ZADREN-651097 format. One record per residue (C-alpha): residue number from 0; residue in three letters; chain; x, y, z negated. Coordinates in steps of 0.001 Angstrom, whole numbers. Last residue first. Example, Ala and Ser with C-alpha at 12.3 -4.5 7.8 and 13.67 -1.06 7.14 Angstrom:
+-----+------+------+---------+---------+---------+
| pos | code | unit |    east |   north |      up |
+-----+------+------+---------+---------+---------+
|   1 |  SER |    A |   13670 |   -1060 |   -7140 |
|   0 |  ALA |    A |   12300 |   -4500 |   -7800 |
+-----+------+------+---------+---------+---------+
This chain:
+-----+------+------+---------+---------+---------+
| pos | code | unit |    east |   north |      up |
+-----+------+------+---------+---------+---------+
| 355 |  ASN |    A |   14161 |   63708 |  -11426 |
| 354 |  GLU |    A |   13498 |   61507 |  -14420 |
| 353 |  HIS |    A |   13854 |   58377 |  -12270 |
| 352 |  ASN |    A |   17240 |   59583 |  -11034 |
| 351 |  LEU |    A |   18337 |   60020 |  -14648 |
| 350 |  ALA |    A |   17211 |   56497 |  -15591 |
| 349 |  SER |    A |   18923 |   54895 |  -12587 |
| 348 |  SER |    A |   22175 |   56722 |  -13275 |
| 347 |  LEU |    A |   22007 |   55615 |  -16927 |
| 346 |  LEU |    A |   21394 |   52025 |  -15823 |
| 345 |  LYS |    A |   24448 |   52168 |  -13550 |
| 344 |  ALA |    A |   26641 |   53684 |  -16272 |
| 343 |  THR |    A |   25438 |   51061 |  -18774 |
| 342 |  LEU |    A |   26168 |   48231 |  -16333 |
| 341 |  ASP |    A |   29755 |   49355 |  -15728 |
| 340 |  VAL |    A |   30450 |   49995 |  -19410 |
| 339 |  ILE |    A |   29069 |   46553 |  -20315 |
| 338 |  PRO |    A |   31045 |   44965 |  -17457 |
| 337 |  ILE |    A |   34355 |   46413 |  -18758 |
| 336 |  VAL |    A |   33671 |   45642 |  -22438 |
| 335 |  LYS |    A |   33236 |   41864 |  -22164 |
| 334 |  ASP |    A |   36310 |   40795 |  -20185 |
| 333 |  TYR |    A |   38308 |   43657 |  -21709 |
| 332 |  ALA |    A |   37973 |   42200 |  -25207 |
| 331 |  MET |    A |   40083 |   44828 |  -26936 |
| 330 |  ARG |    A |   43687 |   44942 |  -28151 |
| 329 |  THR |    A |   44422 |   48295 |  -26506 |
| 328 |  PRO |    A |   42190 |   49682 |  -29242 |
| 327 |  GLY |    A |   38965 |   51475 |  -28364 |
| 326 |  ILE |    A |   37628 |   54441 |  -26435 |
| 325 |  VAL |    A |   34371 |   53916 |  -24589 |
| 324 |  GLY |    A |   32708 |   55236 |  -21464 |
| 323 |  LEU |    A |   30247 |   57456 |  -19627 |
| 322 |  VAL |    A |   31220 |   60143 |  -17117 |
| 321 |  GLY |    A |   29429 |   63069 |  -15524 |
| 320 |  MET |    A |   27212 |   64228 |  -12665 |
| 319 |  SER |    A |   28587 |   62279 |   -9707 |
| 318 |  GLN |    A |   26352 |   62809 |   -6692 |
| 317 |  GLY |    A |   24285 |   60034 |   -5120 |
| 316 |  ASP |    A |   20988 |   61646 |   -6063 |
| 315 |  VAL |    A |   22072 |   61659 |   -9715 |
| 314 |  GLN |    A |   25211 |   59758 |  -10656 |
| 313 |  TYR |    A |   27053 |   58251 |  -13603 |
| 312 |  PRO |    A |   30827 |   57926 |  -13531 |
| 311 |  ALA |    A |   32645 |   55031 |  -15239 |
| 310 |  ALA |    A |   34880 |   54759 |  -18291 |
| 309 |  ILE |    A |   37197 |   52395 |  -20143 |
| 308 |  VAL |    A |   39774 |   54148 |  -22308 |
| 307 |  SER |    A |   42365 |   52001 |  -24047 |
| 306 |  CYS |    A |   44025 |   53030 |  -27256 |
| 305 |  ASP |    A |   47437 |   52817 |  -28909 |
| 304 |  ASP |    A |   48936 |   55682 |  -26889 |
| 303 |  LEU |    A |   45689 |   57673 |  -27095 |
| 302 |  PRO |    A |   47027 |   60285 |  -29541 |
| 301 |  GLY |    A |   50008 |   60817 |  -27202 |
| 300 |  TYR |    A |   48171 |   61776 |  -23987 |
| 299 |  GLY |    A |   49457 |   60498 |  -20636 |
| 298 |  SER |    A |   46459 |   58182 |  -20381 |
| 297 |  GLU |    A |   48698 |   55401 |  -19033 |
| 296 |  GLN |    A |   50396 |   55461 |  -22445 |
| 295 |  GLY |    A |   47825 |   53054 |  -23837 |
| 294 |  ILE |    A |   45632 |   51500 |  -21148 |
| 293 |  PHE |    A |   43527 |   53714 |  -18878 |
| 292 |  LEU |    A |   40696 |   51898 |  -17097 |
| 291 |  GLN |    A |   38295 |   53119 |  -14431 |
| 290 |  VAL |    A |   34909 |   51537 |  -13703 |
| 289 |  GLY |    A |   33221 |   52336 |  -10408 |
| 288 |  GLU |    A |   34388 |   54672 |   -7649 |
| 287 |  ALA |    A |   36242 |   57798 |   -8704 |
| 286 |  ASP |    A |   34979 |   61395 |   -8621 |
| 285 |  SER |    A |   34255 |   61657 |  -12344 |
| 284 |  VAL |    A |   37034 |   59344 |  -13505 |
| 283 |  LYS |    A |   39815 |   61939 |  -13309 |
| 282 |  ASN |    A |   37497 |   64252 |  -15274 |
| 281 |  LEU |    A |   37753 |   61738 |  -18105 |
| 280 |  LEU |    A |   41455 |   62480 |  -18598 |
| 279 |  ASN |    A |   40997 |   66250 |  -18601 |
| 278 |  LEU |    A |   38077 |   65830 |  -20998 |
| 277 |  ILE |    A |   40306 |   63843 |  -23361 |
| 276 |  HIS |    A |   42842 |   66654 |  -23291 |
| 275 |  GLN |    A |   40148 |   69281 |  -23903 |
| 274 |  LYS |    A |   38324 |   67579 |  -26775 |
| 273 |  GLU |    A |   39861 |   69315 |  -29832 |
| 272 |  HIS |    A |   37528 |   67372 |  -32150 |
| 271 |  PHE |    A |   38100 |   64003 |  -30508 |
| 270 |  ALA |    A |   41841 |   64781 |  -30408 |
| 269 |  GLU |    A |   41744 |   65504 |  -34163 |
| 268 |  PHE |    A |   40168 |   62076 |  -34647 |
| 267 |  LEU |    A |   43016 |   60512 |  -32666 |
| 266 |  GLN |    A |   45680 |   62352 |  -34639 |
| 265 |  ARG |    A |   44106 |   61134 |  -37894 |
| 264 |  MET |    A |   44065 |   57573 |  -36557 |
| 263 |  ARG |    A |   47738 |   57890 |  -35670 |
| 262 |  ASP |    A |   48491 |   58953 |  -39254 |
| 261 |  MET |    A |   46367 |   56124 |  -40628 |
| 260 |  ASP |    A |   48118 |   53429 |  -38593 |
| 259 |  SER |    A |   50340 |   52088 |  -41380 |
| 258 |  ASN |    A |   47270 |   51520 |  -43544 |
| 257 |  ASP |    A |   45714 |   49195 |  -41002 |
| 256 |  ALA |    A |   43604 |   50174 |  -38001 |
| 255 |  TYR |    A |   41070 |   48142 |  -35992 |
| 254 |  GLN |    A |   38198 |   48601 |  -38442 |
| 253 |  MET |    A |   38753 |   52370 |  -38425 |
| 252 |  LEU |    A |   37813 |   52502 |  -34752 |
| 251 |  ASN |    A |   34145 |   52068 |  -35595 |
| 250 |  THR |    A |   34393 |   55432 |  -37381 |
| 249 |  GLU |    A |   34306 |   57161 |  -33999 |
| 248 |  GLY |    A |   30878 |   55669 |  -33354 |
| 247 |  SER |    A |   29459 |   58446 |  -31187 |
| 246 |  ILE |    A |   30951 |   61075 |  -28912 |
| 245 |  MET |    A |   29416 |   63877 |  -26895 |
| 244 |  PHE |    A |   31304 |   65553 |  -24082 |
| 243 |  ASP |    A |   31825 |   69080 |  -22858 |
| 242 |  ASP |    A |   32455 |   71123 |  -19755 |
| 241 |  GLN |    A |   32904 |   74721 |  -20789 |
| 240 |  GLU |    A |   30416 |   77417 |  -21687 |
| 239 |  GLU |    A |   31747 |   80950 |  -22105 |
| 238 |  HIS |    A |   30137 |   82505 |  -19040 |
| 237 |  HIS |    A |   26995 |   80503 |  -19722 |
| 236 |  GLU |    A |   26355 |   82425 |  -22933 |
| 235 |  ALA |    A |   25673 |   85636 |  -20995 |
| 234 |  PHE |    A |   22831 |   84028 |  -19042 |
| 233 |  ALA |    A |   19973 |   85789 |  -20855 |
| 232 |  HIS |    A |   21880 |   89067 |  -21135 |
| 231 |  THR |    A |   22558 |   89030 |  -17385 |
| 230 |  ALA |    A |   18888 |   88217 |  -16782 |
| 229 |  MET |    A |   17820 |   91334 |  -18695 |
| 228 |  GLN |    A |   20270 |   93572 |  -16827 |
| 227 |  ILE |    A |   19213 |   92130 |  -13478 |
| 226 |  ALA |    A |   15544 |   92668 |  -14325 |
| 225 |  SER |    A |   16139 |   96214 |  -15559 |
| 224 |  ARG |    A |   18041 |   97116 |  -12383 |
| 223 |  MET |    A |   15334 |   95570 |  -10196 |
| 222 |  MET |    A |   12551 |   97390 |  -12043 |
| 221 |  THR |    A |   14330 |  100718 |  -11836 |
| 220 |  ASP |    A |   14933 |  100541 |   -8087 |
| 219 |  MET |    A |   18075 |   99171 |   -6538 |
| 218 |  GLN |    A |   20170 |  100354 |   -3578 |
| 217 |  GLN |    A |   20576 |  103913 |   -4834 |
| 216 |  ARG |    A |   21839 |  102607 |   -8185 |
| 215 |  THR |    A |   24853 |  101154 |   -6435 |
| 214 |  LYS |    A |   25380 |   97431 |   -6334 |
| 213 |  ASP |    A |   27914 |   95999 |   -8775 |
| 212 |  MET |    A |   25210 |   94586 |  -11054 |
| 211 |  GLU |    A |   23957 |   92519 |   -8124 |
| 210 |  GLN |    A |   27365 |   90920 |   -7681 |
| 209 |  LEU |    A |   27585 |   90055 |  -11381 |
| 208 |  LEU |    A |   24097 |   88580 |  -11280 |
| 207 |  THR |    A |   24970 |   86526 |   -8206 |
| 206 |  ARG |    A |   28082 |   85107 |   -9893 |
| 205 |  CYS |    A |   26076 |   84074 |  -12962 |
| 204 |  VAL |    A |   23441 |   82439 |  -10784 |
| 203 |  ALA |    A |   26142 |   80611 |   -8811 |
| 202 |  LYS |    A |   27453 |   79140 |  -12063 |
| 201 |  ILE |    A |   23956 |   78045 |  -13021 |
| 200 |  SER |    A |   23458 |   76443 |   -9616 |
| 199 |  LYS |    A |   20996 |   78180 |   -7335 |
| 198 |  GLY |    A |   17480 |   76810 |   -6817 |
| 197 |  ALA |    A |   15771 |   79896 |   -8223 |
| 196 |  LEU |    A |   18009 |   82982 |   -8251 |
| 195 |  LEU |    A |   16685 |   85806 |   -6080 |
| 194 |  SER |    A |   13040 |   84782 |   -5639 |
| 193 |  ASN |    A |   12942 |   83720 |   -9280 |
| 192 |  LEU |    A |   14521 |   87030 |  -10285 |
| 191 |  TYR |    A |   11869 |   89103 |   -8501 |
| 190 |  HIS |    A |    8964 |   87060 |   -9839 |
| 189 |  SER |    A |   10373 |   87224 |  -13376 |
| 188 |  MET |    A |   10809 |   90995 |  -13143 |
| 187 |  GLN |    A |    7198 |   91409 |  -12043 |
| 186 |  GLN |    A |    6057 |   89254 |  -14941 |
| 185 |  LEU |    A |    8116 |   91329 |  -17336 |
| 184 |  GLN |    A |    6495 |   94523 |  -16078 |
| 183 |  ALA |    A |    3014 |   93013 |  -16344 |
| 182 |  PRO |    A |    3685 |   91871 |  -19911 |
| 181 |  ALA |    A |    4644 |   95440 |  -20905 |
| 180 |  TYR |    A |    8255 |   96119 |  -21843 |
| 179 |  GLU |    A |    9419 |   97858 |  -25044 |
| 178 |  ARG |    A |   12789 |   99603 |  -25093 |
| 177 |  ASP |    A |   16483 |   99078 |  -25901 |
| 176 |  MET |    A |   16281 |   95291 |  -25574 |
| 175 |  GLN |    A |   17110 |   92521 |  -28043 |
| 174 |  LEU |    A |   16951 |   89240 |  -26133 |
| 173 |  VAL |    A |   15682 |   85987 |  -27640 |
| 172 |  ARG |    A |   16922 |   83093 |  -25531 |
| 171 |  ASN |    A |   14954 |   79898 |  -24916 |
| 170 |  GLN |    A |   16526 |   77044 |  -22978 |
| 169 |  VAL |    A |   14504 |   74371 |  -21216 |
| 168 |  GLU |    A |   16388 |   71292 |  -20035 |
| 167 |  ASN |    A |   14777 |   69277 |  -17257 |
| 166 |  ASP |    A |   18184 |   68746 |  -15582 |
| 165 |  SER |    A |   17022 |   71181 |  -12877 |
| 164 |  GLN |    A |   16936 |   74021 |  -15379 |
| 163 |  VAL |    A |   14118 |   76078 |  -16931 |
| 162 |  LEU |    A |   15226 |   79305 |  -18623 |
| 161 |  VAL |    A |   12704 |   81028 |  -20906 |
| 160 |  ALA |    A |   13767 |   84544 |  -21904 |
| 159 |  LEU |    A |   11948 |   85822 |  -24994 |
| 158 |  VAL |    A |   11957 |   89628 |  -25142 |
| 157 |  ARG |    A |   12527 |   91866 |  -28164 |
| 156 |  LYS |    A |   11682 |   95537 |  -28471 |
| 155 |  ASN |    A |   10364 |   95100 |  -32030 |
| 154 |  SER |    A |    7736 |   92472 |  -31215 |
| 153 |  LEU |    A |    7944 |   89833 |  -28484 |
| 152 |  PRO |    A |    7272 |   90051 |  -24741 |
| 151 |  ILE |    A |    7697 |   86865 |  -22644 |
| 150 |  PHE |    A |   10155 |   86662 |  -19745 |
| 149 |  GLU |    A |   10244 |   83723 |  -17331 |
| 148 |  ILE |    A |   13029 |   82063 |  -15374 |
| 147 |  GLN |    A |   12577 |   79049 |  -13121 |
| 146 |  THR |    A |   14438 |   76136 |  -11575 |
| 145 |  LEU |    A |   18022 |   77160 |  -12285 |
| 144 |  ALA |    A |   20434 |   74550 |  -10994 |
| 143 |  ILE |    A |   22786 |   72134 |  -12742 |
| 142 |  LEU |    A |   25615 |   70939 |  -10477 |
| 141 |  GLU |    A |   28078 |   73684 |  -11416 |
| 140 |  LYS |    A |   27619 |   72897 |  -15079 |
| 139 |  LYS |    A |   28818 |   69338 |  -14648 |
| 138 |  PRO |    A |   26554 |   66955 |  -16512 |
| 137 |  LEU |    A |   27705 |   66083 |  -20043 |
| 136 |  VAL |    A |   30655 |   63749 |  -20494 |
| 135 |  VAL |    A |   29502 |   60713 |  -22447 |
| 134 |  LEU |    A |   31308 |   58949 |  -25255 |
| 133 |  GLY |    A |   31201 |   55692 |  -27142 |
| 132 |  ALA |    A |   33737 |   54977 |  -29876 |
| 131 |  MET |    A |   34015 |   51228 |  -30357 |
| 130 |  GLN |    A |   31761 |   48501 |  -31742 |
| 129 |  THR |    A |   31106 |   47379 |  -28136 |
| 128 |  MET |    A |   27332 |   47064 |  -28416 |
| 127 |  GLY |    A |   26895 |   49928 |  -30857 |
| 126 |  SER |    A |   29108 |   52352 |  -28950 |
| 125 |  LEU |    A |   27367 |   51603 |  -25662 |
| 124 |  THR |    A |   23952 |   52038 |  -27283 |
| 123 |  GLU |    A |   25035 |   55332 |  -28835 |
| 122 |  MET |    A |   26285 |   56692 |  -25503 |
| 121 |  ALA |    A |   23244 |   55543 |  -23525 |
| 120 |  ASN |    A |   20833 |   56949 |  -26120 |
| 119 |  GLU |    A |   22662 |   60291 |  -26143 |
| 118 |  LEU |    A |   22507 |   60560 |  -22367 |
| 117 |  THR |    A |   18779 |   59748 |  -22379 |
| 116 |  LYS |    A |   18191 |   62246 |  -25191 |
| 115 |  GLY |    A |   19867 |   65016 |  -23208 |
| 114 |  GLN |    A |   17926 |   64086 |  -20083 |
| 113 |  ASP |    A |   14533 |   64141 |  -21785 |
| 112 |  ASP |    A |   12011 |   61651 |  -20393 |
| 111 |  SER |    A |   13081 |   59028 |  -22940 |
| 110 |  ASN |    A |   12892 |   55236 |  -23218 |
| 109 |  GLN |    A |   15129 |   54267 |  -20314 |
| 108 |  ILE |    A |   18441 |   53884 |  -22125 |
| 107 |  HIS |    A |   17483 |   51710 |  -25075 |
| 106 |  SER |    A |   15112 |   49394 |  -23209 |
| 105 |  THR |    A |   17530 |   48949 |  -20313 |
| 104 |  LEU |    A |   20481 |   48088 |  -22546 |
| 103 |  GLN |    A |   18476 |   45447 |  -24413 |
| 102 |  LYS |    A |   17072 |   43999 |  -21197 |
| 101 |  PHE |    A |   20562 |   43640 |  -19703 |
| 100 |  LEU |    A |   21903 |   42172 |  -22943 |
|  99 |  HIS |    A |   19191 |   39511 |  -22913 |
|  98 |  GLU |    A |   19754 |   38789 |  -19217 |
|  97 |  ASP |    A |   23462 |   38076 |  -19704 |
|  96 |  PRO |    A |   26222 |   40620 |  -19184 |
|  95 |  GLN |    A |   28828 |   39494 |  -16617 |
|  94 |  LYS |    A |   31990 |   38034 |  -18103 |
|  93 |  VAL |    A |   35104 |   39286 |  -16334 |
|  92 |  SER |    A |   37888 |   36775 |  -15769 |
|  91 |  LEU |    A |   41135 |   38648 |  -16262 |
|  90 |  LEU |    A |   44387 |   37362 |  -14803 |
|  89 |  SER |    A |   45524 |   39808 |  -12134 |
|  88 |  ASP |    A |   44469 |   43398 |  -12800 |
|  87 |  VAL |    A |   43474 |   43080 |  -16458 |
|  86 |  PHE |    A |   46402 |   40826 |  -17437 |
|  85 |  PHE |    A |   48925 |   42880 |  -15469 |
|  84 |  ARG |    A |   47668 |   46032 |  -17157 |
|  83 |  TYR |    A |   47773 |   44388 |  -20587 |
|  82 |  GLY |    A |   51354 |   43305 |  -19943 |
|  81 |  GLN |    A |   52348 |   46757 |  -18723 |
|  80 |  VAL |    A |   50974 |   48206 |  -21954 |
|  79 |  THR |    A |   53019 |   45585 |  -23798 |
|  78 |  PRO |    A |   51566 |   42249 |  -24856 |
|  77 |  VAL |    A |   52565 |   40601 |  -28165 |
|  76 |  ARG |    A |   55293 |   38075 |  -28960 |
|  75 |  GLY |    A |   56016 |   35768 |  -31874 |
|  74 |  ALA |    A |   59255 |   35298 |  -33803 |
|  73 |  SER |    A |   58527 |   38518 |  -35663 |
|  72 |  THR |    A |   61432 |   40811 |  -36503 |
|  71 |  HIS |    A |   59642 |   44074 |  -35651 |
|  70 |  PRO |    A |   57177 |   43487 |  -32811 |
|  69 |  ALA |    A |   58561 |   41104 |  -30181 |
|  68 |  HIS |    A |   57772 |   42147 |  -26634 |
|  67 |  ILE |    A |   55562 |   41179 |  -23710 |
|  66 |  LEU |    A |   55112 |   42307 |  -20102 |
|  65 |  GLY |    A |   58441 |   44113 |  -19662 |
|  64 |  MET |    A |   59731 |   41743 |  -16968 |
|  63 |  LYS |    A |   62554 |   40669 |  -19302 |
|  62 |  GLU |    A |   59900 |   39796 |  -21893 |
|  61 |  LEU |    A |   57995 |   37649 |  -19431 |
|  60 |  ASP |    A |   61218 |   35812 |  -18573 |
|  59 |  ALA |    A |   61931 |   35177 |  -22260 |
|  58 |  MET |    A |   58360 |   33959 |  -22663 |
|  57 |  VAL |    A |   58900 |   31480 |  -19828 |
|  56 |  ASN |    A |   62074 |   30201 |  -21485 |
|  55 |  ARG |    A |   60301 |   29914 |  -24848 |
|  54 |  VAL |    A |   57538 |   27938 |  -23145 |
|  53 |  THR |    A |   60069 |   25494 |  -21751 |
|  52 |  ALA |    A |   61581 |   25084 |  -25213 |
|  51 |  PRO |    A |   58131 |   24563 |  -26737 |
|  50 |  SER |    A |   57721 |   21618 |  -24360 |
|  49 |  VAL |    A |   55219 |   21502 |  -21521 |
|  48 |  LYS |    A |   52009 |   19581 |  -20935 |
|  47 |  LEU |    A |   49781 |   22619 |  -20553 |
|  46 |  GLY |    A |   46616 |   22912 |  -22638 |
|  45 |  SER |    A |   47392 |   26578 |  -23199 |
|  44 |  SER |    A |   46387 |   26781 |  -26850 |
|  43 |  GLN |    A |   48720 |   24152 |  -28312 |
|  42 |  VAL |    A |   51741 |   25118 |  -26214 |
|  41 |  LEU |    A |   51087 |   28797 |  -26893 |
|  40 |  ALA |    A |   50928 |   28211 |  -30634 |
|  39 |  LYS |    A |   54291 |   26448 |  -30504 |
|  38 |  SER |    A |   55826 |   29299 |  -28458 |
|  37 |  GLY |    A |   54759 |   32026 |  -30872 |
|  36 |  VAL |    A |   51949 |   34577 |  -30566 |
|  35 |  PRO |    A |   52008 |   37780 |  -32594 |
|  34 |  LEU |    A |   48759 |   38146 |  -34559 |
|  33 |  GLY |    A |   45796 |   40365 |  -33600 |
|  32 |  ASP |    A |   43276 |   37517 |  -33833 |
|  31 |  ASN |    A |   41267 |   37515 |  -30596 |
|  30 |  ILE |    A |   43211 |   40050 |  -28543 |
|  29 |  TYR |    A |   46488 |   38301 |  -29422 |
|  28 |  SER |    A |   45115 |   34949 |  -28335 |
|  27 |  GLU |    A |   43736 |   36387 |  -25081 |
|  26 |  VAL |    A |   47072 |   38017 |  -24287 |
|  25 |  LEU |    A |   49063 |   34832 |  -24982 |
|  24 |  VAL |    A |   46590 |   32612 |  -23131 |
|  23 |  LYS |    A |   46777 |   34754 |  -19999 |
|  22 |  MET |    A |   50576 |   34935 |  -20098 |
|  21 |  LEU |    A |   50800 |   31159 |  -20537 |
|  20 |  GLN |    A |   48404 |   30529 |  -17661 |
|  19 |  SER |    A |   50194 |   32957 |  -15365 |
|  18 |  SER |    A |   53584 |   31456 |  -16175 |
|  17 |  ARG |    A |   52298 |   27966 |  -15417 |
|  16 |  GLU |    A |   50617 |   28951 |  -12159 |
|  15 |  ASP |    A |   53740 |   30661 |  -10851 |
|  14 |  PHE |    A |   54444 |   34322 |  -11296 |
|  13 |  LEU |    A |   57095 |   36018 |   -9195 |
|  12 |  ARG |    A |   54533 |   37324 |   -6724 |
|  11 |  ARG |    A |   52548 |   38943 |   -9546 |
|  10 |  LYS |    A |   55684 |   40653 |  -10775 |
|   9 |  THR |    A |   56178 |   42284 |   -7383 |
|   8 |  VAL |    A |   52552 |   43449 |   -7304 |
|   7 |  ILE |    A |   52955 |   44876 |  -10812 |
|   6 |  THR |    A |   56042 |   46795 |   -9730 |
|   5 |  ALA |    A |   54133 |   48291 |   -6804 |
|   4 |  ALA |    A |   51317 |   49380 |   -9112 |
|   3 |  GLU |    A |   53716 |   51084 |  -11518 |
|   2 |  ASP |    A |   52193 |   54573 |  -11203 |
|   1 |  TYR |    A |   48715 |   53525 |  -12316 |
|   0 |  MET |    A |   45754 |   55793 |  -11575 |
+-----+------+------+---------+---------+---------+
C-alpha cells in the first residue's frame, strides 16, 4: 500500500529514543491544536531535559528526512505525509475502545434485521463517533445470489416481479407485457425460473438469461420463452448497476477547513458525488486483512491529498462483502479512529452473519 516502506524502515533505524519522542510529541501536538510546533513548545511538551538548540538540531534532521516541514514562513514545523506515515507505523499507541463505546456501537449496529438498514446504521454511527465522513461500500453484486423469483398478475397486461435475494433484500419490478397472463401460467414460469436460476449470483443470473435467449426456438417451448423474456425484463436494471457506496456526515469535514481550503473542500464534495475514484481506492481494501490507511497523497487521487482514509473490510461467511471506513483530515486522532473503524467493521460482520 505504501511505496516508501523501505525508506521508512531506514529512517526508523536512524531514530534514537530522543528523536522518536520529539517526533511523536510534535505530531500529537499538531493533531491536537492544528498549530505549527516550535522548538520551545517541544521542549516543554516532551519532558526531555534538552535545550531548545538541541531540539532545533533534531528538527533540522527530521526536516532533511522529509518527515516535517515549515508551512509558509512559520518558525514552527508540521508533519508531512511521510511524517504521518512514520508516526502511524512506528510511534502510534492505539487506544482500544472502552466498554461503554463497545456497547454503544453494538446497540446501534445490531438493531435491525434488514441488511441495508444495518449497513446504514454502521456508517452513520461511525460518522457520528469520529465526527468525520463515514462511508460503506455496498455488498459486491457478484456475491449476492437470487433466492426466489415470483410473478404476480396485475391489471392492464402488467406483471409484478418479486425478486428475493440472499442479502434479504426484496425487489419489486412492475413489468409491462404485450399480453395478459393467467396466475397458473405465471406460477409455472416462476417454478421453471427458480429451478434454473435460484442460488446463482445476480451476475450469473444475467449471464444465464442471455445464454437462454440465444437458444433456438426449437429447443424451448412457449412457456420457457415467455419466462426467459419476463425474467430478462425483471433483471434488466442489473446490467447497468455498478458497485456503489453510501456516505454520511460529509458536512463534518467543514469544521476542519478554513476559508483558504474552500476550493479543496468543493473538489472533495464533487469526488463524493462522482464516486468512482473513491470506489477504486476502497476496492483495494476489500481483499486486504484488517484496517487499511491511506494518508494524503498515498491515495493517488488529488481531492484526497489533504485527507486520510481509514477503512476495513466487512465479511459474511468468511468472505469479504464490502468496505466500511471514514474520510477525514490528515490531522486526525489516529490512535482513536483506527480502533473504532476496526471494531465497527467487526461488529458489522457479526451482525450480517447473524442475519443470514
